[in-house]
C-alpha positions in Angstrom: 182.8 117.3 57.3 186.1 115.5 58.2 185.9 112.4 60.4 185.9 112.9 64.2 189.1 111.5 65.6 188.8 109.4 68.8 191.8 108.1 70.8 190.9 104.9 72.7 193.1 104.0 75.7 192.1 100.6 77.1 194.4 97.7 78.2 191.8 94.9 77.8 192.2 93.6 74.2 188.6 92.5 73.8 187.1 95.8 75.0 189.6 97.8 73.0 188.7 95.9 69.8 185.0 96.3 70.6 185.3 100.0 71.1 187.2 100.4 67.8 184.6 98.4 65.9 181.7 100.4 67.4 183.4 103.8 66.7 184.3 102.8 63.1 180.8 101.7 62.4 179.7 105.2 63.5 182.2 106.6 61.0 184.7 107.9 63.5 188.5 107.8 62.9 189.9 105.6 65.6 193.4 105.1 67.1 193.5 102.5 69.9 196.3 102.0 72.4 196.8 99.9 75.5 198.3 102.3 78.0 198.9 106.0 78.8 202.5 105.8 77.6 201.3 104.8 74.1 198.5 107.4 74.4 201.0 110.2 75.1 203.0 109.2 72.0 199.8 109.2 69.9 199.1 112.8 71.0 202.4 113.8 69.5 201.2 112.7 66.1 197.6 113.9 66.2 195.4 115.7 68.8 192.1 113.8 68.9 188.6 115.3 69.2 187.8 112.9 72.0 189.6 110.5 74.3 188.0 107.3 75.7 190.1 106.5 78.7 190.1 103.5 80.9 190.3 104.3 84.7 192.6 101.5 85.6 195.7 101.0 83.4 199.1 99.5 83.8 201.8 102.0 84.7 200.3 105.5 85.0 196.6 105.2 85.7 194.0 106.7 83.4 192.6 109.0 86.1 196.1 110.4 86.8 196.8 110.9 83.1 193.5 112.7 82.7 194.5 115.0 85.6 197.8 115.8 83.9 196.1 116.4 80.5 193.6 118.8 81.8 196.4 120.9 83.3 198.3 121.0 80.1 197.7 124.0 77.9 198.1 121.9 74.7 195.7 119.2 75.6 193.4 120.6 78.3 190.5 121.2 76.0 190.3 117.6 74.7 187.1 116.0 75.9 187.6 112.9 78.0 185.2 110.1 78.8 186.4 107.8 81.5 185.7 104.1 81.1 185.4 102.6 84.6 184.3 99.5 86.5 183.9 101.6 89.6 180.3 102.2 90.4 180.5 104.1 93.7 179.4 107.7 93.6 182.6 108.9 95.2 184.7 107.4 92.4 182.5 108.9 89.7 182.7 112.3 91.3 186.5 111.9 91.6 186.7 111.3 87.9 184.7 114.4 87.2 186.8 116.4 89.6 190.1 115.6 87.8 188.5 117.1 84.7 186.8 114.2 82.8 183.8 115.3 80.9 181.8 112.2 81.4 182.1 108.5 82.3 180.6 105.2 81.3 180.6 102.3 83.7 181.4 98.7 82.6 179.5 96.8 81.4 177.9 99.3 78.9 176.0 98.9 75.7 177.2 100.4 72.4 174.1 102.5 72.3 174.8 104.1 75.7 178.4 104.7 74.8 177.5 106.5 71.5 174.9 108.6 73.3 177.5 109.8 75.8 180.1 110.4 73.1 177.7 112.5 71.0 176.6 114.5 74.0 180.2 115.3 75.0 181.1 116.2 71.4 178.0 118.3 71.1 179.0 120.3 74.2 182.5 120.8 72.8 181.1 121.9 69.4 182.9 119.0 67.7 179.8 117.2 66.5 177.6 119.4 64.4 175.8 122.5 65.7 172.7 122.5 67.8 170.3 119.6 67.7 167.6 117.8 69.7 168.1 116.3 73.1 165.4 114.1 74.7 165.3 112.3 78.0 162.2 111.2 79.9 159.9 112.9 77.5 161.6 116.3 77.9 162.7 117.6 74.6 165.2 120.4 74.3 165.8 121.9 70.8 169.1 123.8 70.9 168.6 125.3 67.5 165.4 126.9 68.4 166.2 127.3 72.1 162.9 125.7 72.9 161.8 123.1 75.5 158.7 120.9 75.2 157.1 118.0 77.1 154.4 115.9 75.4 154.3 118.5 72.6 153.5 121.3 75.1 155.8 124.3 75.0 157.6 124.9 78.4 158.4 128.5 79.3 161.7 128.8 81.1 163.9 131.6 82.3 167.4 131.8 80.7 169.0 130.3 83.9 166.4 127.5 84.1 167.0 126.7 80.4 170.8 126.5 81.0 170.3 124.4 84.1 168.0 122.0 82.2 170.3 121.8 79.2 173.2 120.9 81.5 171.1 118.2 83.2 169.9 116.8 79.9 173.5 116.5 78.6 174.8 115.1 81.8 172.2 112.4 82.8 172.6 109.9 85.6 175.4 111.6 87.4 175.6 113.5 90.7 176.8 117.1 90.8 177.4 119.2 93.9 176.0 122.7 94.1 179.5 124.1 93.5 179.9 122.0 90.4 176.6 123.2 89.1 177.5 126.8 89.8 180.7 126.3 87.8 179.0 124.7 84.9 175.8 126.7 84.6 176.7 130.1 86.0 180.4 130.1 85.3 183.5 129.9 87.4 183.7 133.7 87.8 180.2 133.8 89.3 179.9 135.2 92.9 176.4 133.6 93.4 176.0 131.7 96.6 175.5 127.9 96.4 172.0 128.1 98.0 171.0 129.9 94.8 171.3 126.6 93.0 168.6 125.2 95.4 166.3 128.0 94.5 166.6 127.4 90.8 166.2 123.6 91.3 163.0 124.2 93.1 161.7 126.5 90.4 162.6 124.0 87.7 161.0 121.2 89.6 157.8 123.2 90.0 157.7 123.7 86.2 158.4 120.0 85.6 155.7 119.1 88.1 153.1 120.6 85.9 154.0 117.9 83.4 154.5 115.1 86.0 158.3 115.2 85.5 159.5 116.7 88.8 161.0 113.4 90.1 163.6 113.4 87.2 165.6 115.8 89.3 166.7 113.9 92.4 168.3 115.1 95.6 171.3 113.0 96.7 171.9 113.7 100.3 175.4 114.7 101.1 176.3 115.2 97.5 174.0 117.4 95.4 171.6 116.6 92.6 171.1 113.9 89.9 169.1 114.1 86.7 167.8 110.6 85.9 164.7 108.7 84.7 165.4 105.9 87.2 164.8 106.4 90.9 
């Protein structure tokens, strides 16, 4: 399989070099630039499989460039992971709202970064096919379409499976009911938002049988978060 191409857009020299080193050690092909102007020029030469994009950049900001890319028919399908020092939930949701596929908050470990990169690439079918996802003792095997907890098979409906798969591949982030409808049911769905609450309750009830119900957390005023930490 040919190397996965990653475009890194980061204005801090030390962080840009660190990202390049981590990605090259993972056998990715890396092109690293310092601003969105250079990044746009890089796209003219090669469309990457993934963009790692700093939120705050000189000139045109990363979040504004991401917004423009996602509206462009040539670049809209490129997965984007935002690199941000902003820790507030409102800022994280803003990044997702402009079309970013994920975000990682500074400071972050190389291990966390690689986990997020692989999850995003897996969802975009750029990093192999299928695989095993595990968080909090919940294991989802996408090849066999099977879920287990502590080696016990967990029976889920197709909707519950898709909802759990989405949560497992998007951990530690808050999603509104509307965003979950778009991602799990599809943008063309006419299902009411309260239907999300019904399926969340069903999924929690199943997880409760394995003492895992607290991994799906309600965030008042926003929606839901899937996280091991309370």
